[in-house]
N, C-alpha and C positions, 0 to 999 in steps of 0.2 A: 212683573212680567205681563205682557199683553196676551190674553187668552182669546182663542178664536170663538166667534159667535156668529149666528146665522143672520144675514142681512134681510131686512124686510123689502121685498120687491113685488112688483105688480106684473101680471101676465103681459108679456110683450105683444101678444096677438091682440089683446083687448085694447091696449094703449095705442097700437098702430092703427086699429080701426077707428078709434075715437079721434086721434090726431088728424088722420086723413079726412074724416068727416068735417072736423073743424076747419081744416084748410080749404076744403071745397066750399063750405058755407062762407068763409072769409072772402074767397075769390068772387063768389056771387054777390056778396054784399059790396065788395070793392067795385065791381063793375056797375052795380045798380047805383051806388053813390056817385060815381064819376060820370054816369050817363045822363044826369039831370042837366039839361041845357035850358036856358043860358046860365043857370045858377046851380052849380054842383054843390052837394051837401058835404062841405069840407070836414065837418066833425065826424060824420059817419065814414068818410073816406080814410081819415087818419086812424080811427078806431079799427076799421076792418084791416087796414094795412098792418097795424100793430098786432092784431090778433093773428094774422097770417105769419108774421115774423116769430111771434112767441110759439106758435104751434110747430113751425119748422125747427126752432131751437129745441123744443121738447123731444123731437125725434132723436136728438143726440143721446138721450137716456136709454135707448134700446141697445141691448147686447145679447150675445149668445154664450151659453155655457156648454162646452162639450163634455162627453162622458170622461170620468177620471180627470177632471179639471176643476179648479177653483178660481173665483174672481174676488180679489181683495178690494173692497170698496172703501174709499176715503173721501171725506168732504172737508176741503180746506185744511188738510193736515190731520184731521181727526179720523180715527179708525171707526168705520160704521159697522162693518161686518163682512162676512164672506158668503158668496153665493156658490153652493156646491151642487144644487139640484140642476141636472142637465135640462136645457130647454131655452126658451126665448123669454127674456126678462126686461123689465124697465125699472130704472131708479132715477133719482134726481139727476138731471143732466150736468149739474155742477160737480158731481162726484167723479173722481178718477177711478178707473178699474184696471187692476194689475192681474195678469194671467199667471197662475201658479199651477204647474203640472203635478198631478197626484199619482202618476203612473210609477210603476216599479222601474228603477234604473240600476245600471251596473257602473261601478267605478273600479278600474284596475290601476293600481299604483305602478310606478316605474320600478326598476330593479334598484333597490336601496342597498348600499354597502355599509354594513354595521358590524360590530363585534358582538359575538354571543357571550354568554355568561362566563365562559372560560377564556375570553379574550381573543378567540379565533375570528379573523375577518371572514364574513360570509356575505352572499348576495341573497336578498329575499324580496319577494313581491307578494301582493295579496289582491283578492277580488272582494269587493264589498257590494252587496245588493241592498238597496235602500229605497225609501220613498218618503214623501212629506206627509205627515199626519196632522200637523197644526200649521195652517197657512199664516196665521198672525205671527207666531214665533219665528217662522222661517223668513218672513219679510221684515219684521221690525226688531228682532232680537240680535240678528247678525247682519253684517254689511252685505255679504253675498253668500247665500247658503250653499250654493254648489261648490264654490271655492272653499268654504268652511269644511264641507264634507271631505274634500280631497286632502286638505292640510291636516285635519285632525285624524283621519284614517292613517296617513303615513306616520304621524307622531305616535299613534297607538301601536302601529306595527314595529316601529323602532324600539319602543319601550318593551314590547313583548319579546323581541329577539334578544335583547340584552338581559332578559330575566331567565332564559333557559339555554342549556347547551345545545349544540348542533346534534351531537350523539350522546346517548346515555351511557356513562361509565360507572354508574352506581345503581344498585338494586332499588327499583321503585321510583327513580328520578324521571321526571317528564322531560323529554327531548323534542326538539323541533322536527326531526326527521322521523322518529318512530311513533310519536303520539299525535298523529294528525288530527284526530277527532277532538281530543282534549285541548289542543292548541287552537283549533277553530272556535271552540266554545269560549275560551278565554279571550280570543281576539274579538269575537262578537260582543261580549260583555264590556270590554274596555272601550271599543269604538262607540257603543251605544251610550255609555256614560259620558263620553265627550260630546256627543251630538244631541243629547237630551234637550239642551237649552235652545237648539235650533229647530225644534219641532220635527225632528227626523227620526224615523224608525228603521233600525238595522234588521233586515230580514235574514241575511246570511253573510258570514265573513269567513274566508278560508285563504290559505296560502296557495298561491299559483306558481311560485318559483322559489326554489331553495337549493343553494349550492355553495360550496366553499369559494372564496375569492381565488382568482387565477394564480396569484403568487404563492399560495399554499396548497393548491388543489393536488399537486403531485405528491407532496409529503403526506397529506391527509389520506390519499388513496393507498399509499404504502402502509399507513397506520391501520386503515380499515382491513387491508388484506392480512396484516399480521394478527389483528384481533380475530379475524375469521379462522386463520390457521390454528391459533391457540384454542379457540372454542371447539374446533373440530377435533383437535388432539385430546382435549379434555373429555369429550364424548367417547372417543375411542378408548381411552384409558379406563373410564368408568365402565364401559361395556366389557373390556378385557378382564378387569378385576372381578366383575360379576360372573363371567364365564369360568374363570379359574376357581373361584369360590364354589361354584356349582359343581365343577368337575371333581374337586377334592371331596366335597360333601357326598357326592354319589358314589365315589370309590370307597369311601369309608363306610357308608351306610349299607352298600351291597357286599361289603367285605371282599371286594375283588382283589385287593392287594393292601398290605400294611406297609406304610412308609414311615421312616423315622423323620425327625425334624430336618436333618440335612438333606435327605432325598426330597422332602416336600419343598424345601427352598429351591433345590435345583429344578424341580418340576415347574414350580411357579415361575422361575426365571425363564425357562424354555418356552412356556406357554405365552408369557407376556411378550417375548421376542417375536413369536410366531404371529400373535394377534395384532400387535402394534406396528409391525414392520410394514414399510411402504412397498417392499418387493416380496415376491414369492420365495418362501424358504425351501431349502433342499433338505429332505429327510435323511437322517443317518440311522441305519439299521444296526441295532446292538445284538450281536450274535452270542454274547456271553450272558452273564447274570446282570442284574441291575446294579451290582456293586463293581463291575469291571467294564 
């Protein structure tokens, strides 16, 4: 793998001053050599003209590096180095210089239709925040590093979606909908592993859209509602059983009344009906004994 290294460059201001001075002297020399009548000095004329052309050509080695930008320098196909320091620089004018942005960028994938771990079709999308950290790898290891980021991010998102269920139906299982932080961390690790070769650092990766596919959205909504009703009923029953247990314990401890097993069962049944009913119960006043 080609690793990034710093290119050796000269101050652009210094070279600009020197080259302009050489060009000015060349023009004066050219005028002086061609002004000799009737016998111009052709040797000096050619040399001054050649010097002027060379100095003008050397101006092509001047370039500017903006903040958060790198210039990958190549000489006849050979990687020379990267200029990262912002400012005015000069290198060999035969070198080509390719601009690579080092700024932080966002990539948002389209809505991908995949199956989760349970086989349910879902729609999922993600946002990946990234930047180039190694310009040599970004330019020479992959054909187009921006397209590489997009394709590999979507591939990692698909793989993550097929590894987890949409909703968690098991205790401790990681689900796409309920464990957003854990899913985001896993997505970041997987995308980073795929983009490591391209000299790209993943700063953040998170899911931006998550939903069931339209063809099963209605059925899944009914399933979620049923699960919510069951969970609510379970909480109500647990609370009612606790209240009945507390009532019987307090009656026995304070010796308010002594009940046999049959009467305890009847009392428990009546209390559970009152506490678990969805409607208000109507009290019935017993004017006789507890046995009539």
